[in-house]
C-alpha positions, -999 to 999 in steps of 0.1 A, spaced: 0 1 0 12 37 -10 19 59 19 -5 90 16 -4 122 40 -39 135 44 -40 170 61 -67 181 82 -77 208 108 -75 208 145 -74 240 167 -56 268 189 -49 309 193 -22 339 194 -14 370 212 -3 404 199 6 434 217 -12 466 207 1 501 215 -19 521 234 -22 552 209 -43 531 186 -79 538 181 -107 513 192 -125 492 165 -158 505 152 -189 482 136 -182 501 103 -145 491 100 -162 462 87 -165 479 53 -126 480 50 -121 444 58 -104 419 34 -109 384 34 -88 356 17 -105 324 3 -100 295 -17 -61 293 -21 -43 273 -47 -8 263 -50 6 259 -85 19 226 -96 56 236 -91 50 249 -54 62 284 -64 30 307 -61 -3 308 -48 -34 321 -62 -63 332 -38 -97 349 -39 -95 384 -24 -130 395 -11 -138 430 -4 -171 452 2 -184 467 -28 -187 505 -34 -223 506 -24 -217 482 5 -244 461 -5 -225 431 -14 -189 417 -22 -165 420 -50 -141 391 -54 -109 391 -76 -81 364 -80 -45 377 -67 -13 359 -66 17 359 -42 49 336 -42 52 308 -18 90 321 -8 72 351 5 89 388 1 64 403 -23 32 418 -20 2 399 -37 -7 414 -73 -39 413 -91 -45 386 -119 -80 393 -129 -102 424 -132 -137 411 -130 -160 421 -100 -172 384 -93 -140 361 -100 -137 330 -79 -124 293 -78 -91 298 -93 -76 263 -105 -43 259 -119 -35 237 -150 -16 207 -141 13 222 -162 10 256 -145 3 275 -178 -31 286 -173 -53 295 -144 -88 285 -149 -117 304 -125 -153 311 -126 -167 346 -135 -200 360 -131 -213 392 -145 -241 412 -145 -269 420 -173 -293 448 -173 -284 451 -136 -291 414 -125 -265 386 -118 -258 363 -146 -249 326 -137 -212 320 -133 -193 306 -164 -158 294 -168 -129 314 -178 -92 310 -185 -61 334 -177 -30 325 -195 -1 329 -173 23 336 -200 7 369 -207 -26 380 -223 -64 386 -213 -85 361 -197 -115 348 -218 -147 332 -209 -154 300 -227 -186 284 -216 -222 301 -222 -247 277 -203 -279 292 -194 -275 279 -156 -239 285 -156 -210 262 -148 -195 254 -111 -170 234 -94 -145 232 -122 -117 203 -120 -89 201 -144 -79 165 -161 -46 154 -149 -34 156 -188 -48 193 -188 -65 184 -221 -101 187 -207 -122 203 -176 -149 186 -158 -175 210 -139 -211 206 -128 -241 225 -141 -278 226 -136 -285 232 -172 -310 210 -190 -320 204 -223 -350 228 -223 -329 256 -211 -303 249 -243 -333 249 -266 -347 281 -253 -314 297 -255 -309 285 -289 -344 298 -300 -335 332 -284 -304 336 -302 -321 327 -336 -350 352 -330 -323 378 -322 -304 370 -353 -336 371 -375 -346 405 -360 -310 417 -369 -313 404 -403 -348 420 -408 -337 452 -395 -309 456 -419 -329 442 -448 -361 469 -440 -366 494 -469 -360 529 -458 -388 540 -483 -422 555 -461 -450 536 -457 -479 548 -484 -505 571 -467 -542 564 -465 -564 582 -487 -570 620 -475 -554 613 -440 -517 622 -447 -508 594 -423 -488 564 -432 -516 532 -436 -517 507 -410 -507 470 -421 -538 452 -414 -530 420 -393 -547 388 -403 -565 368 -376 -540 336 -382 -512 359 -374 -526 372 -342 -538 339 -331 -500 328 -337 -485 353 -319 -510 346 -288 -499 312 -289 -464 320 -291 -465 342 -261 -486 316 -242 -459 285 -251 -429 314 -238 -448 319 -205 -428 306 -176 -452 299 -144 -437 312 -111 -458 289 -89 -443 259 -71 -459 226 -70 -442 209 -39 -441 171 -36 -408 167 -13 -405 173 25 -374 190 17 -383 220 -8 -358 250 -1 -323 254 12 -314 285 34 -293 309 15 -299 289 -17 -337 293 -22 -361 269 -33 -349 235 -49 -359 227 -85 -361 191 -94 -364 201 -128 -328 211 -126 -306 185 -112 -270 190 -109 -249 170 -135 -214 163 -145 -200 179 -177 -169 181 -197 -152 205 -221 -119 205 -238 -96 230 -223 -89 261 -246 -55 278 -250 -69 310 -265 -99 330 -269 -101 319 -305 -104 284 -299 -141 276 -297 -150 245 -276 -183 231 -267 -193 216 -234 -207 181 -233 -229 166 -206 -218 134 -192 -246 124 -166 -284 124 -171 -315 118 -149 -334 131 -121 -306 127 -96 -277 155 -84 -241 144 -88 -209 163 -75 -175 158 -59 -157 154 -91 -125 135 -90 -104 127 -121 -86 92 -125 -47 96 -129 -50 88 -167 -75 112 -174 -98 84 -186 -123 85 -159 -142 107 -137 -152 95 -99 -183 114 -86 -209 110 -57 -245 108 -59 -275 92 -41 -302 77 -63 -331 81 -40 -361 104 -46 -368 110 -9 -334 105 12 -346 119 47 -366 87 51 -336 68 53 -302 75 74 -274 93 54 -257 74 26 -235 80 -4 -230 64 -37 -199 64 -55 -197 61 -93 -172 63 -121 -178 73 -156 -155 74 -190 -144 109 -197 -158 104 -231 -194 95 -222 -213 65 -216 -233 49 -186 -220 54 -153 -207 25 -132 -215 22 -95 -185 15 -73 -197 16 -41 -225 24 -17 -212 42 18 -236 45 49 -224 78 53 -227 114 41 -191 116 27 -171 150 18 -137 163 9 -127 137 -15 -91 133 -24 -75 108 -46 -42 89 -33 -9 95 -53 -12 60 -70 -49 66 -80 -62 33 -60 -76 50 -32 -101 79 -22 -98 97 14 -128 117 25 -144 132 58 -175 116 71 -194 108 103 -208 72 112 -246 70 113 -250 43 138 -260 47 166 -283 77 154 -271 105 174 -274 142 179 -238 148 172 -211 123 157 -177 134 155 -163 134 117 -134 111 109 -110 107 81 -115 76 60 -99 59 30 -116 33 6 -100 14 -23 -116 22 -56 -126 -14 -64 -161 -26 -63 -179 -25 -29 -148 -20 -9 -149 -13 25 -140 21 39 -111 22 65 -114 47 94 -78 64 102 -92 84 132 -110 59 151 -88 65 180 -88 102 177 -113 116 199 -115 152 181 -130 166 152 -116 159 118 -121 182 88 -128 219 95 -123 245 123 -138 269 151 -167 290 143 -168 329 139 -187 357 124 -160 361 99 -151 326 92 -177 301 88 -158 266 91 -162 244 122 -145 214 142 -110 211 159 -94 203 191 -104 221 224 -112 256 208 -83 252 185 -75 242 147 -40 231 138 -31 214 107 -21 178 110 -10 144 88 -25 113 95 -3 81 82 -24 60 60 -13 28 73 -12 33 113 -36 64 117 -6 80 137 -14 118 139 15 143 133 8 182 140 22 204 114 11 238 128 12 252 164 3 281 184 -32 299 193 -46 302 157 -73 286 134 -64 272 105 -90 277 79 -81 264 45 -50 247 33 -34 232 0 -5 212 -9 11 205 -43 13 167 -56 44 160 -41 34 175 -7 69 194 -5 51 226 7 17 235 23 -1 266 24 -28 276 47 -50 304 57 -48 314 98 -70 336 117 -65 346 152 -83 366 176 -70 397 162 -64 387 127 -91 381 101 -70 357 81 -36 355 60 -19 333 40 13 312 55 34 285 42 58 256 53 80 232 37 66 199 49 71 181 72 83 200 101 94 233 85 92 268 100 59 287 89 63 318 70 36 346 66 29 354 29 4 382 33 -4 410 55 -39 416 39 -55 438 67 -23 453 82 -30 489 68 -62 490 89 -55 468 117 -22 486 125 -45 515 134 -66 494 158 -64 487 194 -76 450 195 -74 430 227 -66 393 230 -93 372 249 -84 358 283 -90 319 282 -106 305 311 -118 270 325 -142 264 352 -162 235 365 -199 234 360 -226 220 382 -216 184 376 -183 188 378 -174 188 340 -146 212 329 -159 240 306 -135 261 282 -146 297 276 -129 331 266 -134 366 281 -130 397 260 -123 429 277 -123 462 267 -87 480 254 -84 501 287 -94 473 311 -91 481 347 -98 451 371 -105 475 399 -138 488 379 -171 474 373 -183 464 337 -215 453 322 -212 418 312 -225 402 277 -228 365 275 -227 355 239 -239 319 232 -229 301 200 -255 281 177 -252 249 162 -256 235 188 -229 214 178 -202 240 170 -175 260 189 -160 294 197 -121 294 198 -91 313 184 -106 330 156 -114 368 149 -148 378 161 -156 414 151 -187 415 171 -169 405 203 -141 431 196 -166 458 191 -185 452 221 -154 451 241 -143 486 225 -177 498 236 -168 491 272 -184 455 276 -169 425 290 -178 397 267 -181 360 277 -183 334 253 -182 296 265 -183 263 249 -212 246 269 -217 208 266 -228 201 231 -198 217 216 -174 204 192 -139 198 195 -140 183 233 -146 146 222 -178 126 213 -193 121 245 -192 161 253 -209 167 219 -236 141 218 -244 144 258 -273 169 249 -292 144 226 -330 145 237 -319 174 263 -315 206 244 -319 230 257 -312 217 295 -277 212 312 -262 234 286 -282 263 302 -266 254 335 -229 255 320 -238 290 308 -249 302 340 -219 288 358 -197 305 333 -216 339 342 -212 331 381 -173 324 377 -167 357 360 -189 377 382 -168 360 410 -136 376 396 -148 409 408 -150 434 378 -187 426 366 -216 448 377 -240 420 385 -269 445 378 -257 448 343 -259 416 326 -268 410 293 -274 379 269 -273 374 231 -267 345 205 -279 333 171 -296 301 158 -291 275 185 -276 306 205 -310 325 197 -328 295 211 -308 293 241 -311 332 246 -348 326 246 -346 298 271 -322 317 296 -346 344 301 -376 320 305 -355 303 335 -338 334 352 -347 374 355 -308 379 363 -303 394 331 -313 431 324 -315 427 285 -314 401 258 -308 401 220 -322 368 205 -309 363 168 -323 338 142 -338 320 170 -363 292 177 -392 297 203 -413 266 194 -396 234 185 -429 223 169 -435 252 148 -398 248 139 -404 209 129 -426 218 104 -413 245 85 -374 243 88 -352 237 56 -343 203 67 -360 174 83 -358 158 116 -375 126 106 -347 103 119 -347 104 159 -315 127 164 -327 153 185 -362 144 191 -375 106 197 -408 112 179 -426 139 159 -443 166 178 -479 150 169 -465 118 186 -448 134 216 -462 168 222 -451 170 256 -414 167 249 -415 194 224 -434 217 248 -411 211 277 -378 221 256 -397 250 236 -388 287 251 -424 299 243 -436 274 269 -420 297 297 -430 329 284 -450 337 314 -417 340 333 -400 365 309 -394 398 324 -362 407 304 -364 436 278 -358 414 244 -347 423 207 -351 399 181 -329 401 149 -346 382 120 -339 374 86 -367 375 61 -353 349 39 -340 327 68 -353 292 60 -330 274 86 -347 289 120 -379 308 99 -391 338 119 -425 323 124 -410 295 145 -391 321 166 -389 358 172 -422 365 157 -439 342 185 -418 358 211 -423 394 201 -461 390 199 -464 372 234 -442 397 251 -461 426 234 -494 411 249 -477 410 285 -462 445 281 -425 436 283 -403 459 264 -395 442 232 -385 452 197 -382 430 164 -355 441 139 -362 425 105 -337 423 78 -351 420 41 -339 395 20 -313 380 45 -309 344 53 -296 325 83 -262 337 71 -270 373 80 -239 377 103 -213 358 82 -221 368 48 -251 393 47 -251 426 29 -224 445 46 -247 475 54 -271 448 72 -241 431 88 -230 466 104 -268 475 114 -272 441 129 -242 451 152 -255 484 157 -289 473 169 -274 444 192 -251 469 210 -278 496 209 -301 475 229 -275 468 254 -266 504 254 -304 514 260 -307 489 290 -274 484 306 -259 520 300 -292 540 302 -285 555 268 -317 568 253 -327 554 219 -360 570 206 -362 541 180 -367 516 205 -398 533 220 -435 530 208 -439 566 220 -403 581 222 -394 600 256 -366 618 267 -360 595 295 -351 558 292 -383 543 305 -386 513 329 -349 513 343 -359 512 379 -382 485 375 -358 464 358 -336 447 382 -327 413 381 -346 392 406 -353 357 417 -369 337 392 -396 313 403 -387 277 390 -409 269 361 -431 239 362 -422 211 338 
């Protein structure tokens, strides 16, 4: 068996001294942030191409362009492409061309992305596909002669596109051939005579208009019919595998060819070493939510034909990678038995022979494999005790070797085929993300970019303090405390408890703009990893199954008690917030205790029953609940925050995305808001048009800033006594209700 180094993430953090004369960070600094995405190392290991993401001029979206930097360092990055929406750079195997995706706009509307190529020897880039639904996920063949990709385009789309082109050509021809001579006037009128339309012509035009009409109604037959941040699914447009010859110049016209057909999606393209086959994944099941996760592995000739099914793997597999000898595939996946709320992802290898049995390389590694920690400027999750490091695992023994160290989160990584170098992006508590490189194995890391230095050199950012405490049953809990830049332990500060979502996710050493700004505004921010969090082992992550929320609430309160015990918190000025699962827990917290003077619940759940019926994924398997709500009504009620709404006395704000299909507003903040208005508890609902569940991470830049302004504005109002007229039904000069908003003892709710 050949030896294969497979790299993965695990978790960590960093410290940087900050001169006192620097200014504090603001919410609007987000407009000047620069993000690095999708780094790709050249085949000879000398250069890195990456996507540079910035906020656009109107601050309504993001511009993406492709840049490059040498792996040896010593040079500033330089721009390779000039489009506003260029992404997914992919080097040709010989390094002579850079493939990428380019999306443009037409009549002010975004067009689907198409494939483009940039000759690295010089010359302009050029687009070489024109599919109605665009092209995505491009992968070069090892011989550099072909490119495989995915597209949702179907035969009807192509026919309509061809018909539209013909009509445009006919119109041009008609205009060019039309006579400039005037139309004869009608007798005695002096006006041109109207050309009479025959009834058959009019009927034909009506029939053509009806034939071209596309209905916008949706006839839904599946339980999963929409996806957050993506929209409604379209069974008429499954994603298929296509292939196209790789052009060497704009003059070389090429025609894409569809390789796979049918009603099922395909993806995860991997070429064979000889460029003769393409491996891909699919699942030929119409309604997979009735079954446990499963993935089917197929191969197909690059020239076309019928796909051959190689394997059916009883896991949802991801991040496929071919071994150097082309005989195995490595992937990341979680086992499906027993059915858990959370199962750690592992690293697997499987032979590319029919029905081969996958082998788990990390069965004895009780931490997460695959991604990294969770933050508002970077979405990946996973790792080891709040840290994300890069590691390799020996294919034969499964022995891990750490490749990076320090308090940081490795977010993305790449290596050339010979594994001689590794490039990766790093985020820390005071760094959004930069490119680093190491000569593997065991080399010293070197920083390749300083992408935000111009801005961050002016900011007074603070490192969080890592703390550990024992919760009610003796379990150790890891947390971080973000303090104001001018922190004085002799003073008393307001505290904000910030709860992560998931619930199976983790905070860690990664940049959190929200926490830095809260601290800059004079708050101490506590962000713990309660039970149910990832990166602490299988048992810690899954212990909340059928008990969420529950004991995790006790972990959070123990953390608040621990920070108050340290003497620098004003226990009359406590705030609590969180998003998604953190929004659910925020709702739960205020139903169990009145110790908090203000709460902001974001993208939340109030009623598990309402959420079960409306979320964008199903709970048909007994992972979070043992039965559906119509069979176990009491369990759903006992774990729903809305059940305890009569106990709530805390002033509450609700941050809601109007296009959030993951936690639909009707199952969360809308319920809580209406109930609190009935009870005359101070409450505000802040709604964000066109925003999905990803509001805090990839929402419109202005919306992300306004989200921060409202969260902190609510705490300023109730914890600092700052007047906020926009939060009053009838604005008054004085902040109302402060004397009555003193935390008190909460009667224990009945269950």
